[in-house]
C-alpha positions as CSV (number, residue, x, y, z in Angstrom):
1,M,0.0,0.0,0.0
2,A,2.9,2.4,0.8
3,R,4.5,1.6,-2.5
4,L,1.4,2.4,-4.4
5,A,1.0,5.7,-2.5
6,K,4.6,6.6,-3.3
7,I,4.1,5.9,-7.0
8,V,0.8,7.8,-7.2
9,S,2.2,10.7,-5.3
10,G,5.3,10.8,-7.5
11,F,3.3,10.8,-10.8
12,T,0.9,13.4,-9.3
13,L,3.8,15.7,-8.5
14,I,5.3,15.3,-12.1
15,I,1.9,16.1,-13.7
16,A,1.4,19.0,-11.4
17,G,4.9,20.2,-12.2
18,L,4.2,20.0,-15.9
19,F,1.2,22.3,-15.4
20,M,3.3,24.6,-13.4
21,L,5.7,25.1,-16.2
22,V,3.1,27.2,-17.9
23,L,1.2,28.3,-14.8
24,P,2.6,30.2,-11.8
25,G,4.4,27.8,-9.5
26,P,7.8,26.0,-9.0
27,G,7.3,23.6,-11.8
28,I,10.9,22.2,-12.2
29,I,11.3,21.7,-8.5
30,T,7.9,19.9,-8.3
31,I,8.8,17.6,-11.2
32,L,12.2,16.8,-9.5
33,G,10.4,16.0,-6.3
34,G,8.0,13.6,-8.1
35,L,10.9,12.1,-9.9
36,A,12.8,11.5,-6.6
37,L,9.7,9.7,-5.3
38,I,9.3,7.3,-8.1
39,S,13.0,6.8,-8.6
40,Q,12.9,4.7,-5.4
41,E,10.6,2.3,-7.2
42,Y,11.6,2.3,-10.8
43,V,15.1,1.8,-12.4
44,W,14.2,4.0,-15.4
45,A,13.3,6.9,-13.0
46,R,16.6,6.4,-11.1
47,R,18.6,6.6,-14.3
48,L,16.6,9.8,-15.3
49,S,17.3,11.2,-11.9
50,D,21.0,10.4,-12.1
51,W,21.1,12.0,-15.6
52,V,19.5,15.2,-14.3
53,K,22.0,15.3,-11.4
54,A,24.9,14.9,-13.9
55,R,23.5,17.6,-16.2
56,F,23.0,20.0,-13.3
57,A,26.5,19.4,-12.0
58,R,27.9,20.1,-15.5
59,F,25.8,23.2,-15.7
60,T,26.9,24.6,-12.4
61,G,30.5,23.5,-13.0
62,D,30.7,21.4,-10.0
63,P,32.2,18.0,-11.0
64,G,32.1,16.7,-7.4
65,Q,28.3,16.3,-7.7
66,V,28.6,13.8,-10.4
67,G,30.2,11.1,-8.3
68,R,33.5,10.8,-10.2
69,P,36.8,10.9,-8.3
70,Q,38.4,14.3,-8.3
71,E,41.8,14.6,-9.9
72,E,44.6,16.2,-7.9
73,P,45.7,19.5,-9.3
74,K,49.0,19.1,-11.2
75,V,51.7,21.4,-10.0
76,L,54.8,21.9,-12.2
77,D,58.2,21.9,-10.6
78,D,58.7,25.5,-11.8
79,Q,55.7,26.6,-9.6
80,L,57.2,24.9,-6.6
81,G,60.5,26.8,-7.0
82,G,62.4,23.6,-7.7
């Protein structure tokens, strides 16, 4: 029963968010909230959620959000004074 409620709530939020894209309201945030709910139940929604997170991280320029290991900054010997 809880699973069904989560799925119905997620899809309801997504549909409401789509309406809010043209009507006043936080449409994108509502869509992401619905996607977060259904991504707990469906693999395709989890993949879509991961894709959105990766695109957002690329958009903001924060590669740490993607989940990839950070590279150490390379320092040349000339910069170290050696």
